[in-house]
N, C-alpha and C positions, 0 to 999 in steps of 0.2 A: 432266501438270507437275511439276516436280522443286523442292523447296523445303528449305531449312535452317532449323533453330530451334536458337538458342543459348540457352544458362544459364550461369551459376555467376558473374556478375559481381558487384561489391559493394565495401565499405568494409573495407580491412585496414592493420593499423599496418606499417611499415617490417621489414623481417625476417619478416612472416606468410606464410602461403601463401593460395592459392587454386587451383580446380580451374575451369576451363570444359568445356562440352560443347557440341557441335556435330551435330544429327543430320539426317540425310539422309533425305526422304521421297519417295515417288512411284513412279513405274514406272522402275526404276534397272535396267540391264543391266551397268554396271561403273564404278565410281569411280577414273578416272585419277590423281589427287591429290585430298587435302583440307589443309588449312591454317588459318593465323591470321595476319590482320594486324592493325595497330593504327594508329590515329591520334591524335596527340596535339593540342590547339590550336595552331594556326598553324602545324604541321607536315604535311608530305606523310605519305600512308599508307606503312606500310613493313611489309615480309614479317618474322613474327616468328619461326615454324615451319612446316615442309610436311612431310607424309609422302604418300610416294606409293605407287603400287598395289603395287610389290615390297615395300615396307616400309624403302626407304630414306629417312631423314629430314635435314632439312637445317634450321639454326638461324640466326638473326642473330648476329652475334658478342658483340653485347651481352645476351645472354640464356643464351648457352652455358654448361651446367654450373650452370642455375639453374633453367630451363625444361625439361619434356619432354613432347614430344606423343608420344599414343599412339593406338591405333585398336581399336574392337572392328569387324570386318567382320562380323559376324553382324548386328549392329544399324545398320551403316552411320553409324556414330559415331565421332568424332575429340574425343580431351581433348585439353586443356593442364594440365599441373602446373604451378604457379607457385609459386617457393619461394623465398626470402631476398628479397622483394619490396623493391624501392627506390620514393622517389617518383617516380624516373625513367619507371618503368613505368606511372605513371597515364595511361590513354588509353581510347578506346574500342575493343575488341576486336572484328575482323569475322572469323566464319569465311569460308572460301572453297573451294568445291570445283568441280573439274572431271568432269563426269558425262556417262557415254553412256548416254542414253535413247533415245526415237526419233531422236533427235540429239545432237551434245555440247552441252552447257550448261556456261558458265561461270558460276556463282551467288553469291551473297553472301548471308549471313545479316543481320539487321537492326541488328549491333552491340550489345554489352553493355559497361557502362562499368566499368571497373577504376581505383579511386582507392586509392592507397597515400600514408598520411599519414606524416610525418615524426615 
């Protein structure tokens, strides 16, 4: 069984920084991609950033230039460095991964709250 464990959320003032981490564990043959989504109250879940197996990254327009996604392949871990945070970044952030184990899993972390105060 494969699972994701997230950490790093919290409360920060506007302009501040936070780093989220997401570690995949279990019997993993290959990670096809890992990424972060977020969901603010009353809004749909949206993609924030994703990194695929070859290293290509994708970002939502709203976070380009402020957020950076990276990974440690040896640790099966993905990070989201968030800088110049805005109150609009307030949301629950969810890690998502597409992992090939005994079959392909598309799995989600439990979510971590990020709150940016003005």
